[in-house]
C-alpha positions in Angstrom: 127.3 75.7 98.7 125.9 76.2 95.1 122.5 74.9 96.2 122.4 77.6 98.9 123.2 80.3 96.5 120.3 79.2 94.3 117.9 79.2 97.2 119.0 82.7 98.2 118.2 83.9 94.6 114.8 82.2 94.8 114.2 83.8 98.2 115.0 87.3 96.8 112.7 86.7 93.8 109.9 85.5 96.0 110.3 88.5 98.2 109.9 90.8 95.1 106.8 88.8 94.0 105.3 89.1 97.5 106.0 92.9 97.5 104.3 93.4 94.1 101.3 91.3 95.1 101.0 93.3 98.4 101.0 96.6 96.5 98.3 95.3 94.1 96.2 94.1 97.0 96.4 97.5 98.6 95.3 99.1 95.3 92.4 96.6 95.1 91.3 97.3 98.6 91.4 101.1 98.0 89.2 100.7 95.0 86.8 98.4 96.8 86.4 100.9 99.6 85.9 103.9 97.3 82.2 104.7 97.7 82.2 107.4 95.0 83.5 105.4 92.2 80.9 103.9 89.8 80.5 100.2 89.9 81.4 99.7 86.2 84.7 101.6 86.7 85.5 99.6 89.8 84.9 96.4 87.9 87.2 97.5 85.1 90.0 98.5 87.5 89.6 95.4 89.6 89.7 93.1 86.5 93.0 94.8 85.4 94.5 94.4 88.9 93.5 90.7 89.1 95.0 90.1 85.7 98.3 91.8 86.8 98.2 89.7 90.0 97.8 86.5 88.0 100.8 87.5 85.7 103.0 88.3 88.7 102.1 85.0 90.4 102.7 83.0 87.2 106.1 84.6 86.6 107.0 83.7 90.2 105.9 80.1 89.7 107.8 79.7 86.4 111.0 81.3 87.7 111.1 79.2 90.9 110.0 75.9 89.4 112.3 73.1 90.4 114.2 75.2 92.9 113.1 73.1 95.8 
């Protein structure tokens, strides 16, 4: 029973990670499709989004390590 509770906690966490990554991907896509934004500004914003995606993913990996 205890094992199932832990898996449910992990599932909830993974759902949050997935949701955050989905929002970041949408922002990234919006920036990529913006034809009026200068390339240098796009690159700066995309780099920041990628860094945030890496951080979110890393936290998800660390917090779920050993759960399965």
